[in-house]
N, C-alpha and C positions, 0 to 999 in steps of 0.2 A: 527393452524397448529396442523398434526395430528401425534404421536408418531411411529415415522417410520419414517416418510415421510423425502424425501428429499429436500431439496433449489436449486431451477433451477436457480436462477440469485445471480451473487457476489452483486449485488449494496445492498447499507444501508439500503437503507428504503425498500427494500423486506424481507431483512432477519428479523427474531424474535427475536430483544434482548433480549425479556422477558426469552429465555430459556438460561439459565446461561454457556450450553459448544458451545453453538451458542457464545456467545458472547466473552466468552475468546477465542476461535479458530479465531473468526474474526477480534478480538482483536488485537491480536496478528500478524496479516497477514498483516494488512494493517497498522501496525506499521512499521511491518519491512520492507514493501513496503515502506513508506515514508521513514527510512533511507538509503535503496539501493538508490530511486531517488536522496532523496539529497546528497548523495555522488557525485552522477554520475552528477548531475548537478553542483559542486563544481568543479571535475575534468574538466568538459567539459568547464568553464567558465573561469579555468586557461587556460587551453591551447589553448584558446581564446585568451585571455592577452597575453600569452608568444610569443603567432604569431604578435601578433600586436607589439608588442616590439623588435622585430628581426628587424622590418621592418623600 
């Protein structure tokens, strides 16, 4: 990857992890997405459990 060239794919295998700025940015991005996804999953599963418990 040349200096100033942009990344065209958000997939981990296409990222230049040897560049510290990309590693930090995408590492934090994927960590935040994982936390948000986990929280949504917990809420979704709890709502299903409460719905089934009411029947």
